[in-house]
Residue frames relative to the residue before (quaternion, step in Angstrom):
aa qw qx qy qz dx dy dz
M 1.0000 0.0000 0.0000 0.0000 0.00 0.00 0.00
D 0.3937 -0.7202 0.5153 0.2466 3.58 -0.88 0.88
E 0.7121 -0.4772 0.3104 0.4109 3.56 -1.30 0.32
S 0.6418 0.5303 -0.3239 0.4495 3.58 0.98 -0.81
G 0.6663 0.5008 -0.2985 0.4649 3.57 0.96 -0.88
L 0.6357 0.5215 -0.3231 0.4685 3.56 1.04 -0.79
L 0.6572 0.5056 -0.3059 0.4678 3.57 0.95 -0.87
D 0.6389 0.5215 -0.3234 0.4638 3.61 0.97 -0.81
R 0.6559 0.5153 -0.3073 0.4580 3.57 0.96 -0.88
I 0.6459 0.5126 -0.3187 0.4674 3.59 0.97 -0.81
V 0.6564 0.5067 -0.3126 0.4632 3.58 0.91 -0.91
R 0.6486 0.5128 -0.3214 0.4616 3.61 0.94 -0.83
R 0.6562 0.5084 -0.3105 0.4632 3.57 0.93 -0.85
Q 0.6380 0.5206 -0.3243 0.4656 3.57 1.01 -0.80
R 0.6607 0.5124 -0.3102 0.4524 3.56 0.92 -0.86
E 0.6578 0.5195 -0.3090 0.4495 3.57 0.99 -0.80
T 0.7251 0.4416 -0.2503 0.4653 3.59 1.01 -0.75
K 0.6555 0.4860 -0.3159 0.4841 3.61 1.17 -0.34
A 0.4461 -0.7082 0.4835 0.2563 3.57 -0.78 1.05
V 0.7348 0.4212 -0.2385 0.4752 3.58 0.95 -0.82
G 0.5042 -0.6869 0.4061 0.3302 3.60 1.23 -0.15
A 0.5568 0.5987 -0.4065 0.4077 3.61 1.22 -0.11
V 0.1698 -0.7694 0.6097 0.0867 3.55 -1.11 0.75
R 0.3264 -0.7331 0.5606 0.2045 3.53 -0.85 0.96
L 0.5096 -0.6695 0.4551 0.2915 3.54 -0.84 1.02
G 0.6258 0.5560 -0.3348 0.4327 3.58 0.99 -0.78
D 0.6422 0.5161 -0.3202 0.4676 3.57 1.05 -0.76
V 0.6568 0.5124 -0.3058 0.4611 3.56 0.95 -0.90
V 0.6703 0.4863 -0.2989 0.4741 3.58 0.88 -0.92
G 0.6368 0.5360 -0.3277 0.4470 3.59 0.97 -0.82
Q 0.6719 0.4801 -0.2926 0.4821 3.57 0.93 -0.86
F 0.6229 0.5345 -0.3351 0.4626 3.55 1.05 -0.75
M 0.6469 0.5193 -0.3111 0.4638 3.57 0.96 -0.89
E 0.6770 0.4919 -0.2916 0.4634 3.57 0.89 -0.90
G 0.7427 0.4485 -0.2272 0.4422 3.55 0.90 -0.93
R 0.8048 0.2891 -0.1306 0.5017 3.57 1.01 -0.68
I 0.7709 0.3900 -0.2136 0.4560 3.57 0.67 -1.05
S 0.6478 0.5340 -0.3364 0.4266 3.61 0.86 -0.83
P 0.6636 0.4809 -0.3373 0.4633 3.64 0.84 -0.76
Q 0.6306 0.5275 -0.3374 0.4586 3.58 1.04 -0.74
H 0.6505 0.5055 -0.3155 0.4709 3.57 0.97 -0.84
N 0.6529 0.5148 -0.3171 0.4563 3.58 0.93 -0.84
K 0.6818 0.4964 -0.2789 0.4592 3.54 1.06 -0.77
F 0.8219 0.2722 -0.1104 0.4881 3.58 0.84 -0.98
G 0.4559 0.6879 -0.4483 0.3434 3.62 1.23 -0.16
P 0.6693 0.4963 -0.3141 0.4551 3.62 0.88 -0.84
V 0.5763 0.5757 -0.3817 0.4368 3.60 1.13 -0.57
S 0.6678 0.5007 -0.2930 0.4663 3.57 0.91 -0.93
E 0.6565 0.5102 -0.3106 0.4606 3.57 0.94 -0.87
L 0.6783 0.4843 -0.2920 0.4692 3.58 0.88 -0.93
W 0.6032 0.5726 -0.3549 0.4271 3.58 1.00 -0.83
S 0.6805 0.4868 -0.2955 0.4612 3.58 0.89 -0.89
Q 0.6699 0.4851 -0.2993 0.4758 3.60 1.15 -0.51
L 0.6573 0.5453 -0.3109 0.4170 3.57 1.06 -0.70
L 0.7453 0.4075 -0.2183 0.4804 3.56 0.99 -0.83
P 0.4869 -0.6108 0.5179 0.3489 3.58 -1.11 0.58
P 0.6487 -0.5675 0.3356 0.3801 3.61 -1.03 0.75
E 0.6635 0.5144 -0.3275 0.4334 3.63 0.92 -0.78
L 0.6731 0.4440 -0.2935 0.5136 3.60 1.15 -0.50
F 0.6188 0.5739 -0.3308 0.4223 3.58 1.01 -0.85
Q 0.6855 0.5053 -0.3001 0.4297 3.61 0.92 -0.82
H 0.6898 0.4680 -0.2836 0.4740 3.60 1.22 -0.18
C 0.7490 0.2967 -0.2163 0.5516 3.57 1.23 0.20
K 0.0793 -0.7751 0.6232 0.0674 3.53 -1.30 0.34
L 0.5025 -0.6269 0.4987 0.3252 3.52 -1.16 0.64
A 0.2254 -0.8130 0.5284 0.0951 3.55 -0.70 1.11
G 0.7570 -0.3359 0.2025 0.5226 3.59 1.19 -0.31
V 0.2842 -0.7121 0.6111 0.1965 3.51 -1.38 0.16
N 0.1055 0.7833 -0.6033 0.1070 3.54 -0.84 1.02
G 0.8577 -0.0078 -0.0202 0.5137 3.56 -0.74 1.06
G 0.7166 -0.4484 0.2516 0.4713 3.57 1.03 0.71
Q 0.6270 0.5153 -0.3374 0.4769 3.57 1.28 0.05
L 0.2346 -0.7466 0.6103 0.1229 3.55 -0.79 1.09
K 0.1749 -0.7869 0.5863 0.0806 3.57 -0.67 1.12
V 0.0805 -0.7925 0.6045 -0.0039 3.55 -0.81 1.10
S 0.2440 -0.7687 0.5802 0.1137 3.54 -0.75 1.12
V 0.1027 -0.8017 0.5888 -0.0001 3.56 -0.82 1.09
D 0.4199 -0.7641 0.4418 0.2110 3.58 -0.90 0.93
S 0.7947 0.1989 -0.1060 0.5636 3.61 1.20 -0.11
P 0.5519 -0.6159 0.4434 0.3455 3.60 -1.05 0.68
V 0.5855 0.5792 -0.3689 0.4308 3.59 1.10 -0.63
Y 0.7152 0.4242 -0.2503 0.4959 3.59 0.86 -0.95
L 0.5599 0.5805 -0.3785 0.4541 3.56 1.16 -0.55
H 0.6592 0.5049 -0.2968 0.4716 3.57 0.94 -0.91
E 0.6494 0.5179 -0.3148 0.4593 3.59 0.92 -0.88
L 0.6745 0.4918 -0.2950 0.4649 3.58 0.92 -0.88
R 0.6365 0.5210 -0.3355 0.4593 3.57 1.00 -0.74
L 0.6226 0.5524 -0.3411 0.4369 3.59 1.04 -0.72
C 0.7746 0.2966 -0.1706 0.5320 3.58 1.01 -0.74
G 0.3176 0.8017 -0.4611 0.2091 3.59 1.28 0.22
A 0.6594 0.5102 -0.3212 0.4492 3.60 0.91 -0.86
E 0.6582 0.4986 -0.3055 0.4742 3.57 0.98 -0.82
L 0.6349 0.5193 -0.3252 0.4706 3.60 1.00 -0.80
L 0.6471 0.5205 -0.3136 0.4606 3.57 0.96 -0.88
N 0.6484 0.5224 -0.3196 0.4521 3.59 0.90 -0.88
E 0.6723 0.4945 -0.2955 0.4649 3.59 0.93 -0.87
L 0.6496 0.5051 -0.3171 0.4715 3.58 0.98 -0.80
Q 0.6610 0.4988 -0.3077 0.4686 3.58 0.95 -0.83
R 0.6714 0.5096 -0.2979 0.4481 3.57 0.99 -0.81
H 0.7787 0.3651 -0.1744 0.4795 3.58 0.87 -0.98
C 0.7824 0.2319 -0.1211 0.5651 3.61 1.17 -0.48
P 0.0049 0.8540 -0.5203 0.0014 3.62 0.63 1.01
A 0.5933 0.5914 -0.3689 0.4028 3.62 1.10 -0.60
A 0.6259 0.5550 -0.3369 0.4321 3.61 1.14 -0.57
R 0.2068 -0.8316 0.4903 0.1590 3.60 1.25 -0.43
I 0.2028 0.7877 -0.5461 0.2005 3.55 0.88 0.99
K 0.1919 -0.8063 0.5559 0.0640 3.55 -0.77 1.12
E 0.8025 -0.0098 0.0205 0.5962 3.55 1.17 -0.56
I 0.2869 -0.7150 0.6068 0.1954 3.52 -1.32 0.38
K 0.1277 -0.7762 0.6151 0.0530 3.56 -0.88 0.98
F 0.1658 -0.7829 0.5962 0.0640 3.55 -0.69 1.14
V 0.0034 0.8032 -0.5935 0.0511 3.58 -0.83 1.03
I 0.4738 -0.6228 0.5332 0.3215 3.54 -1.22 0.52
G 0.3217 0.7709 -0.5067 0.2134 3.53 -0.84 0.93
């Protein structure tokens, strides 16, 4: 279910349970956070934490996690030099992420300049 559909479902449920028909925005946002964002954080939060532990500080400061989509972790790198270094150790990084964060279901890492 996409985010819009989830939000619509929450609003409908709120309307059905309220006698007066009014829906508090805070309630809707809270339910949305619980239903959509919290599970994503639980799934991918450990990836971010592990990433910072796997890389040496001088390499870590030149890249950032840009997102996960379809099992692909996208990493934005600020320089071709560091892009090359990350690609050299990409297979090892992927193995560690898969081993320590299986819930994220990362199948590949894509390094991009950005």
